[in-house]
PDB file of N, CA, C and O in Angstrom:
ATOM      1  N   UNK A   1      75.214 205.981 163.409  1.00  0.00           N
ATOM      2  CA  UNK A   1      75.493 205.178 162.176  1.00  0.00           C
ATOM      3  C   UNK A   1      75.938 203.788 162.475  1.00  0.00           C
ATOM      4  O   UNK A   1      76.680 203.586 163.437  1.00  0.00           O
ATOM      5  N   UNK A   2      75.484 202.705 161.620  1.00  0.00           N
ATOM      6  CA  UNK A   2      75.974 201.285 162.067  1.00  0.00           C
ATOM      7  C   UNK A   2      77.247 200.997 161.159  1.00  0.00           C
ATOM      8  O   UNK A   2      77.259 201.049 159.929  1.00  0.00           O
ATOM      9  N   UNK A   3      78.281 200.695 161.963  1.00  0.00           N
ATOM     10  CA  UNK A   3      79.528 200.438 161.236  1.00  0.00           C
ATOM     11  C   UNK A   3      79.612 198.989 160.625  1.00  0.00           C
ATOM     12  O   UNK A   3      80.644 198.570 160.101  1.00  0.00           O
ATOM     13  N   UNK A   4      78.418 198.230 160.733  1.00  0.00           N
ATOM     14  CA  UNK A   4      78.512 196.761 160.154  1.00  0.00           C
ATOM     15  C   UNK A   4      78.494 196.979 158.639  1.00  0.00           C
ATOM     16  O   UNK A   4      77.766 197.835 158.137  1.00  0.00           O
ATOM     17  N   UNK A   5      79.363 196.138 157.862  1.00  0.00           N
ATOM     18  CA  UNK A   5      79.324 196.039 156.387  1.00  0.00           C
ATOM     19  C   UNK A   5      78.140 195.513 155.890  1.00  0.00           C
ATOM     20  O   UNK A   5      77.742 194.388 156.190  1.00  0.00           O
ATOM     21  N   UNK A   6      77.559 196.272 155.146  1.00  0.00           N
ATOM     22  CA  UNK A   6      76.089 195.763 154.554  1.00  0.00           C
ATOM     23  C   UNK A   6      76.295 194.574 153.654  1.00  0.00           C
ATOM     24  O   UNK A   6      75.333 193.878 153.326  1.00  0.00           O
ATOM     25  N   UNK A   7      77.428 194.337 153.274  1.00  0.00           N
ATOM     26  CA  UNK A   7      77.658 193.213 152.428  1.00  0.00           C
ATOM     27  C   UNK A   7      77.600 191.826 152.938  1.00  0.00           C
ATOM     28  O   UNK A   7      77.504 190.827 152.226  1.00  0.00           O
ATOM     29  N   UNK A   8      77.678 191.848 154.444  1.00  0.00           N
ATOM     30  CA  UNK A   8      77.697 190.799 155.215  1.00  0.00           C
ATOM     31  C   UNK A   8      76.258 190.506 155.801  1.00  0.00           C
ATOM     32  O   UNK A   8      76.056 189.637 156.648  1.00  0.00           O
ATOM     33  N   UNK A   9      75.231 191.360 155.238  1.00  0.00           N
ATOM     34  CA  UNK A   9      73.812 191.275 155.898  1.00  0.00           C
ATOM     35  C   UNK A   9      73.268 189.913 155.466  1.00  0.00           C
ATOM     36  O   UNK A   9      73.592 189.290 154.455  1.00  0.00           O
ATOM     37  N   UNK A  10      72.333 189.536 156.462  1.00  0.00           N
ATOM     38  CA  UNK A  10      71.499 188.337 156.100  1.00  0.00           C
ATOM     39  C   UNK A  10      70.428 188.513 155.087  1.00  0.00           C
ATOM     40  O   UNK A  10      69.864 187.584 154.507  1.00  0.00           O
ATOM     41  N   UNK A  11      70.179 189.845 154.912  1.00  0.00           N
ATOM     42  CA  UNK A  11      69.238 190.441 153.984  1.00  0.00           C
ATOM     43  C   UNK A  11      69.808 190.236 152.515  1.00  0.00           C
ATOM     44  O   UNK A  11      70.845 190.841 152.241  1.00  0.00           O
ATOM     45  N   UNK A  12      69.322 189.573 151.718  1.00  0.00           N
ATOM     46  CA  UNK A  12      70.005 189.441 150.260  1.00  0.00           C
ATOM     47  C   UNK A  12      70.067 190.885 149.632  1.00  0.00           C
ATOM     48  O   UNK A  12      71.052 191.312 149.029  1.00  0.00           O
ATOM     49  N   UNK A  13      68.955 191.556 149.833  1.00  0.00           N
ATOM     50  CA  UNK A  13      68.657 192.806 149.082  1.00  0.00           C
ATOM     51  C   UNK A  13      69.505 193.814 149.610  1.00  0.00           C
ATOM     52  O   UNK A  13      70.101 194.603 148.877  1.00  0.00           O
ATOM     53  N   UNK A  14      69.594 193.825 150.923  1.00  0.00           N
ATOM     54  CA  UNK A  14      70.761 194.737 151.521  1.00  0.00           C
ATOM     55  C   UNK A  14      72.122 194.485 151.069  1.00  0.00           C
ATOM     56  O   UNK A  14      72.911 195.355 150.700  1.00  0.00           O
ATOM     57  N   UNK A  15      72.376 193.033 151.134  1.00  0.00           N
ATOM     58  CA  UNK A  15      73.796 192.727 150.729  1.00  0.00           C
ATOM     59  C   UNK A  15      74.367 193.087 149.321  1.00  0.00           C
ATOM     60  O   UNK A  15      75.541 193.218 148.974  1.00  0.00           O
ATOM     61  N   UNK A  16      73.030 193.228 148.495  1.00  0.00           N
ATOM     62  CA  UNK A  16      73.393 193.341 147.091  1.00  0.00           C
ATOM     63  C   UNK A  16      73.194 194.904 146.759  1.00  0.00           C
ATOM     64  O   UNK A  16      73.488 195.419 145.680  1.00  0.00           O
ATOM     65  N   UNK A  17      72.669 195.541 147.819  1.00  0.00           N
ATOM     66  CA  UNK A  17      72.882 197.080 147.273  1.00  0.00           C
ATOM     67  C   UNK A  17      73.954 197.707 147.374  1.00  0.00           C
ATOM     68  O   UNK A  17      74.022 198.878 147.001  1.00  0.00           O
ATOM     69  N   UNK A  18      75.039 197.036 147.913  1.00  0.00           N
ATOM     70  CA  UNK A  18      76.351 197.605 147.933  1.00  0.00           C
ATOM     71  C   UNK A  18      76.837 197.720 146.465  1.00  0.00           C
ATOM     72  O   UNK A  18      77.343 198.743 146.003  1.00  0.00           O
ATOM     73  N   UNK A  19      76.616 196.472 145.720  1.00  0.00           N
ATOM     74  CA  UNK A  19      77.131 196.531 144.403  1.00  0.00           C
ATOM     75  C   UNK A  19      76.284 197.564 143.454  1.00  0.00           C
ATOM     76  O   UNK A  19      76.853 198.088 142.496  1.00  0.00           O
ATOM     77  N   UNK A  20      74.966 197.832 143.732  1.00  0.00           N
ATOM     78  CA  UNK A  20      74.174 198.607 143.214  1.00  0.00           C
ATOM     79  C   UNK A  20      74.551 199.975 143.319  1.00  0.00           C
ATOM     80  O   UNK A  20      74.447 200.761 142.377  1.00  0.00           O
ATOM     81  N   UNK A  21      75.090 200.348 144.709  1.00  0.00           N
ATOM     82  CA  UNK A  21      75.708 201.676 144.711  1.00  0.00           C
ATOM     83  C   UNK A  21      76.878 201.982 143.993  1.00  0.00           C
ATOM     84  O   UNK A  21      77.129 203.069 143.473  1.00  0.00           O
ATOM     85  N   UNK A  22      77.714 200.781 143.986  1.00  0.00           N
ATOM     86  CA  UNK A  22      79.037 201.141 143.160  1.00  0.00           C
ATOM     87  C   UNK A  22      78.599 201.366 141.674  1.00  0.00           C
ATOM     88  O   UNK A  22      79.033 202.353 141.081  1.00  0.00           O
ATOM     89  N   UNK A  23      77.764 200.497 141.059  1.00  0.00           N
ATOM     90  CA  UNK A  23      77.194 200.678 139.780  1.00  0.00           C
ATOM     91  C   UNK A  23      76.763 202.128 139.546  1.00  0.00           C
ATOM     92  O   UNK A  23      77.105 202.778 138.558  1.00  0.00           O
ATOM     93  N   UNK A  24      75.961 202.597 140.563  1.00  0.00           N
ATOM     94  CA  UNK A  24      75.274 203.968 140.382  1.00  0.00           C
ATOM     95  C   UNK A  24      76.569 205.084 140.359  1.00  0.00           C
ATOM     96  O   UNK A  24      76.532 206.022 139.564  1.00  0.00           O
ATOM     97  N   UNK A  25      77.665 204.912 141.255  1.00  0.00           N
ATOM     98  CA  UNK A  25      78.578 205.789 141.260  1.00  0.00           C
ATOM     99  C   UNK A  25      79.382 205.951 140.061  1.00  0.00           C
ATOM    100  O   UNK A  25      79.781 207.042 139.652  1.00  0.00           O
ATOM    101  N   UNK A  26      79.627 204.730 139.462  1.00  0.00           N
ATOM    102  CA  UNK A  26      80.436 204.581 138.340  1.00  0.00           C
ATOM    103  C   UNK A  26      79.508 205.244 137.116  1.00  0.00           C
ATOM    104  O   UNK A  26      80.034 205.830 136.170  1.00  0.00           O
ATOM    105  N   UNK A  27      78.228 205.097 137.238  1.00  0.00           N
ATOM    106  CA  UNK A  27      77.514 205.674 136.102  1.00  0.00           C
ATOM    107  C   UNK A  27      77.524 207.246 136.316  1.00  0.00           C
ATOM    108  O   UNK A  27      77.598 207.945 135.306  1.00  0.00           O
ATOM    109  N   UNK A  28      77.458 207.807 137.477  1.00  0.00           N
ATOM    110  CA  UNK A  28      77.622 209.171 137.560  1.00  0.00           C
ATOM    111  C   UNK A  28      78.968 209.654 137.007  1.00  0.00           C
ATOM    112  O   UNK A  28      79.055 210.634 136.268  1.00  0.00           O
ATOM    113  N   UNK A  29      80.021 208.907 137.407  1.00  0.00           N
ATOM    114  CA  UNK A  29      81.207 209.298 137.045  1.00  0.00           C
ATOM    115  C   UNK A  29      81.433 209.347 135.460  1.00  0.00           C
ATOM    116  O   UNK A  29      82.192 210.182 134.968  1.00  0.00           O
ATOM    117  N   UNK A  30      80.716 208.383 134.661  1.00  0.00           N
ATOM    118  CA  UNK A  30      80.918 208.255 133.530  1.00  0.00           C
ATOM    119  C   UNK A  30      80.062 209.465 132.786  1.00  0.00           C
ATOM    120  O   UNK A  30      80.505 210.147 131.862  1.00  0.00           O
ATOM    121  N   UNK A  31      78.962 209.572 133.279  1.00  0.00           N
ATOM    122  CA  UNK A  31      78.108 210.922 132.826  1.00  0.00           C
ATOM    123  C   UNK A  31      78.951 212.323 132.838  1.00  0.00           C
ATOM    124  O   UNK A  31      78.945 213.216 131.991  1.00  0.00           O
ATOM    125  N   UNK A  32      79.652 212.236 134.016  1.00  0.00           N
ATOM    126  CA  UNK A  32      80.334 213.651 134.490  1.00  0.00           C
ATOM    127  C   UNK A  32      81.331 213.650 133.334  1.00  0.00           C
ATOM    128  O   UNK A  32      81.457 214.697 132.699  1.00  0.00           O
ATOM    129  N   UNK A  33      82.019 212.627 133.013  1.00  0.00           N
ATOM    130  CA  UNK A  33      83.075 212.692 131.970  1.00  0.00           C
ATOM    131  C   UNK A  33      82.454 212.910 130.553  1.00  0.00           C
ATOM    132  O   UNK A  33      82.916 213.748 129.778  1.00  0.00           O
ATOM    133  N   UNK A  34      81.468 212.178 130.274  1.00  0.00           N
ATOM    134  CA  UNK A  34      80.726 212.507 128.877  1.00  0.00           C
ATOM    135  C   UNK A  34      80.422 214.031 128.704  1.00  0.00           C
ATOM    136  O   UNK A  34      80.636 214.619 127.644  1.00  0.00           O
ATOM    137  N   UNK A  35      79.833 214.715 129.981  1.00  0.00           N
ATOM    138  CA  UNK A  35      79.422 216.045 129.730  1.00  0.00           C
ATOM    139  C   UNK A  35      80.363 216.882 130.126  1.00  0.00           C
ATOM    140  O   UNK A  35      80.072 218.077 130.075  1.00  0.00           O
ATOM    141  N   UNK A  36      81.802 216.476 130.650  1.00  0.00           N
ATOM    142  CA  UNK A  36      82.635 217.439 130.988  1.00  0.00           C
ATOM    143  C   UNK A  36      82.182 218.366 132.153  1.00  0.00           C
ATOM    144  O   UNK A  36      82.370 219.581 132.094  1.00  0.00           O
ATOM    145  N   UNK A  37      81.580 217.761 133.216  1.00  0.00           N
ATOM    146  CA  UNK A  37      81.233 218.417 134.516  1.00  0.00           C
ATOM    147  C   UNK A  37      81.908 217.852 135.601  1.00  0.00           C
ATOM    148  O   UNK A  37      82.686 216.930 135.355  1.00  0.00           O
ATOM    149  N   UNK A  38      81.756 218.239 136.795  1.00  0.00           N
ATOM    150  CA  UNK A  38      82.405 217.755 137.887  1.00  0.00           C
ATOM    151  C   UNK A  38      81.307 217.221 138.859  1.00  0.00           C
ATOM    152  O   UNK A  38      80.149 217.625 138.753  1.00  0.00           O
ATOM    153  N   UNK A  39      81.689 216.270 139.851  1.00  0.00           N
ATOM    154  CA  UNK A  39      80.935 215.646 140.572  1.00  0.00           C
ATOM    155  C   UNK A  39      81.452 215.922 142.051  1.00  0.00           C
ATOM    156  O   UNK A  39      82.629 216.201 142.280  1.00  0.00           O
ATOM    157  N   UNK A  40      80.460 215.820 143.050  1.00  0.00           N
ATOM    158  CA  UNK A  40      80.958 216.008 144.302  1.00  0.00           C
ATOM    159  C   UNK A  40      80.872 214.558 145.219  1.00  0.00           C
ATOM    160  O   UNK A  40      79.879 213.833 145.284  1.00  0.00           O
ATOM    161  N   UNK A  41      81.894 214.385 145.756  1.00  0.00           N
ATOM    162  CA  UNK A  41      82.013 212.941 146.420  1.00  0.00           C
ATOM    163  C   UNK A  41      82.483 213.194 147.743  1.00  0.00           C
ATOM    164  O   UNK A  41      83.144 214.212 147.950  1.00  0.00           O
ATOM    165  N   UNK A  42      82.201 212.323 148.749  1.00  0.00           N
ATOM    166  CA  UNK A  42      82.838 212.334 150.142  1.00  0.00           C
ATOM    167  C   UNK A  42      84.149 211.453 150.352  1.00  0.00           C
ATOM    168  O   UNK A  42      84.162 210.237 150.157  1.00  0.00           O
ATOM    169  N   UNK A  43      85.060 212.068 150.697  1.00  0.00           N
ATOM    170  CA  UNK A  43      86.530 211.496 150.823  1.00  0.00           C
ATOM    171  C   UNK A  43      86.895 211.506 152.220  1.00  0.00           C
ATOM    172  O   UNK A  43      87.052 212.658 152.624  1.00  0.00           O
ATOM    173  N   UNK A  44      87.082 210.633 153.081  1.00  0.00           N
ATOM    174  CA  UNK A  44      87.466 210.696 154.398  1.00  0.00           C
ATOM    175  C   UNK A  44      86.660 211.785 155.253  1.00  0.00           C
ATOM    176  O   UNK A  44      87.164 212.573 156.053  1.00  0.00           O
ATOM    177  N   UNK A  45      85.395 211.676 154.943  1.00  0.00           N
ATOM    178  CA  UNK A  45      84.515 212.502 155.628  1.00  0.00           C
ATOM    179  C   UNK A  45      84.435 214.123 155.073  1.00  0.00           C
ATOM    180  O   UNK A  45      83.654 214.898 155.624  1.00  0.00           O
ATOM    181  N   UNK A  46      85.167 214.502 154.118  1.00  0.00           N
ATOM    182  CA  UNK A  46      85.162 215.656 153.458  1.00  0.00           C
ATOM    183  C   UNK A  46      84.324 215.555 152.206  1.00  0.00           C
ATOM    184  O   UNK A  46      84.086 214.452 151.716  1.00  0.00           O
ATOM    185  N   UNK A  47      83.823 216.792 151.618  1.00  0.00           N
ATOM    186  CA  UNK A  47      83.144 216.722 150.402  1.00  0.00           C
ATOM    187  C   UNK A  47      84.292 217.429 149.495  1.00  0.00           C
ATOM    188  O   UNK A  47      84.967 218.412 149.801  1.00  0.00           O
ATOM    189  N   UNK A  48      84.336 216.641 148.256  1.00  0.00           N
ATOM    190  CA  UNK A  48      85.340 217.052 147.416  1.00  0.00           C
ATOM    191  C   UNK A  48      84.986 216.962 145.971  1.00  0.00           C
ATOM    192  O   UNK A  48      84.593 215.927 145.434  1.00  0.00           O
ATOM    193  N   UNK A  49      85.153 218.150 145.354  1.00  0.00           N
ATOM    194  CA  UNK A  49      84.872 218.171 143.882  1.00  0.00           C
ATOM    195  C   UNK A  49      85.587 217.464 143.064  1.00  0.00           C
ATOM    196  O   UNK A  49      86.790 217.690 143.199  1.00  0.00           O
ATOM    197  N   UNK A  50      85.275 216.531 142.095  1.00  0.00           N
ATOM    198  CA  UNK A  50      86.177 215.973 141.074  1.00  0.00           C
ATOM    199  C   UNK A  50      85.932 216.287 139.649  1.00  0.00           C
ATOM    200  O   UNK A  50      84.884 215.934 139.109  1.00  0.00           O
ATOM    201  N   UNK A  51      86.803 216.897 139.054  1.00  0.00           N
ATOM    202  CA  UNK A  51      86.448 217.212 137.592  1.00  0.00           C
ATOM    203  C   UNK A  51      86.413 216.151 136.859  1.00  0.00           C
ATOM    204  O   UNK A  51      86.643 215.019 137.287  1.00  0.00           O
ATOM    205  N   UNK A  52      86.060 216.493 135.455  1.00  0.00           N
ATOM    206  CA  UNK A  52      86.168 215.257 134.556  1.00  0.00           C
ATOM    207  C   UNK A  52      87.308 214.736 134.372  1.00  0.00           C
ATOM    208  O   UNK A  52      87.473 213.518 134.301  1.00  0.00           O
ATOM    209  N   UNK A  53      88.372 215.720 134.258  1.00  0.00           N
ATOM    210  CA  UNK A  53      89.766 215.356 133.899  1.00  0.00           C
ATOM    211  C   UNK A  53      90.314 214.461 135.090  1.00  0.00           C
ATOM    212  O   UNK A  53      90.997 213.482 134.790  1.00  0.00           O
ATOM    213  N   UNK A  54      90.075 214.717 136.318  1.00  0.00           N
ATOM    214  CA  UNK A  54      90.438 214.016 137.304  1.00  0.00           C
ATOM    215  C   UNK A  54      89.754 212.631 137.449  1.00  0.00           C
ATOM    216  O   UNK A  54      90.312 211.678 137.992  1.00  0.00           O
ATOM    217  N   UNK A  55      88.575 212.593 136.953  1.00  0.00           N
ATOM    218  CA  UNK A  55      87.922 211.260 136.954  1.00  0.00           C
ATOM    219  C   UNK A  55      88.472 210.512 136.069  1.00  0.00           C
ATOM    220  O   UNK A  55      88.669 209.340 136.387  1.00  0.00           O
ATOM    221  N   UNK A  56      88.867 210.970 134.731  1.00  0.00           N
ATOM    222  CA  UNK A  56      89.380 210.216 133.740  1.00  0.00           C
ATOM    223  C   UNK A  56      90.795 209.634 134.319  1.00  0.00           C
ATOM    224  O   UNK A  56      91.011 208.424 134.253  1.00  0.00           O
ATOM    225  N   UNK A  57      91.741 210.522 134.882  1.00  0.00           N
ATOM    226  CA  UNK A  57      92.871 210.046 135.469  1.00  0.00           C
ATOM    227  C   UNK A  57      92.601 208.910 136.456  1.00  0.00           C
ATOM    228  O   UNK A  57      93.333 207.922 136.392  1.00  0.00           O
ATOM    229  N   UNK A  58      91.638 208.955 137.347  1.00  0.00           N
ATOM    230  CA  UNK A  58      91.263 207.828 138.283  1.00  0.00           C
ATOM    231  C   UNK A  58      90.764 206.672 137.615  1.00  0.00           C
ATOM    232  O   UNK A  58      91.042 205.537 138.001  1.00  0.00           O
ATOM    233  N   UNK A  59      90.023 206.917 136.606  1.00  0.00           N
ATOM    234  CA  UNK A  59      89.701 205.585 135.918  1.00  0.00           C
ATOM    235  C   UNK A  59      90.787 204.814 135.218  1.00  0.00           C
ATOM    236  O   UNK A  59      90.788 203.583 135.194  1.00  0.00           O
ATOM    237  N   UNK A  60      91.806 205.630 134.591  1.00  0.00           N
ATOM    238  CA  UNK A  60      93.126 205.191 134.014  1.00  0.00           C
ATOM    239  C   UNK A  60      93.745 204.401 135.009  1.00  0.00           C
ATOM    240  O   UNK A  60      93.944 203.206 134.793  1.00  0.00           O
ATOM    241  N   UNK A  61      94.095 204.974 136.155  1.00  0.00           N
ATOM    242  CA  UNK A  61      94.804 204.335 137.306  1.00  0.00           C
ATOM    243  C   UNK A  61      94.150 202.809 137.544  1.00  0.00           C
ATOM    244  O   UNK A  61      94.796 201.761 137.557  1.00  0.00           O
ATOM    245  N   UNK A  62      92.874 202.937 137.706  1.00  0.00           N
ATOM    246  CA  UNK A  62      92.116 201.586 138.019  1.00  0.00           C
ATOM    247  C   UNK A  62      92.234 200.871 136.991  1.00  0.00           C
ATOM    248  O   UNK A  62      92.443 199.683 137.237  1.00  0.00           O
ATOM    249  N   UNK A  63      92.164 201.219 135.686  1.00  0.00           N
ATOM    250  CA  UNK A  63      92.404 200.414 134.639  1.00  0.00           C
ATOM    251  C   UNK A  63      93.821 199.641 134.426  1.00  0.00           C
ATOM    252  O   UNK A  63      94.050 198.495 134.040  1.00  0.00           O
ATOM    253  N   UNK A  64      94.567 200.555 134.768  1.00  0.00           N
ATOM    254  CA  UNK A  64      96.278 199.946 134.846  1.00  0.00           C
ATOM    255  C   UNK A  64      96.387 199.110 135.912  1.00  0.00           C
ATOM    256  O   UNK A  64      97.152 198.147 135.861  1.00  0.00           O
ATOM    257  N   UNK A  65      95.687 199.359 136.927  1.00  0.00           N
ATOM    258  CA  UNK A  65      96.218 198.369 138.051  1.00  0.00           C
ATOM    259  C   UNK A  65      95.530 196.979 137.969  1.00  0.00           C
ATOM    260  O   UNK A  65      96.072 195.938 138.337  1.00  0.00           O
ATOM    261  N   UNK A  66      94.089 197.083 137.367  1.00  0.00           N
ATOM    262  CA  UNK A  66      93.600 195.859 137.111  1.00  0.00           C
ATOM    263  C   UNK A  66      94.241 194.942 136.038  1.00  0.00           C
ATOM    264  O   UNK A  66      94.234 193.723 136.206  1.00  0.00           O
ATOM    265  N   UNK A  67      94.793 195.503 134.941  1.00  0.00           N
ATOM    266  CA  UNK A  67      95.485 194.845 133.864  1.00  0.00           C
ATOM    267  C   UNK A  67      96.854 194.466 134.369  1.00  0.00           C
ATOM    268  O   UNK A  67      97.362 193.474 133.845  1.00  0.00           O
ATOM    269  N   UNK A  68      97.453 195.029 135.198  1.00  0.00           N
ATOM    270  CA  UNK A  68      98.863 194.595 135.618  1.00  0.00           C
ATOM    271  C   UNK A  68      98.839 193.521 136.870  1.00  0.00           C
ATOM    272  O   UNK A  68      99.893 193.077 137.324  1.00  0.00           O
TER     273      UNK A  68
END
C-alpha cells in the first residue's frame, strides 16, 4: 500500500478523488439513516457495523463541532 496522501498527487483527477470518496461515504450514511439500516466501515483496520442511530449521533456531533 502506498502511504502517500492522494490529495497531494500531481494528477488532478487522483487528487480530487479524495473529496469524491468523502461525498460517496456521506451519501451511503444518509441512505442508511433514511432506510434505518446499518453500514459497515473500517475503523483502525477493523470492520465495524454502525447502526442508523449511531450514524445520526455521529452526524449530530459533527454538526455541533462545526457550529461551535
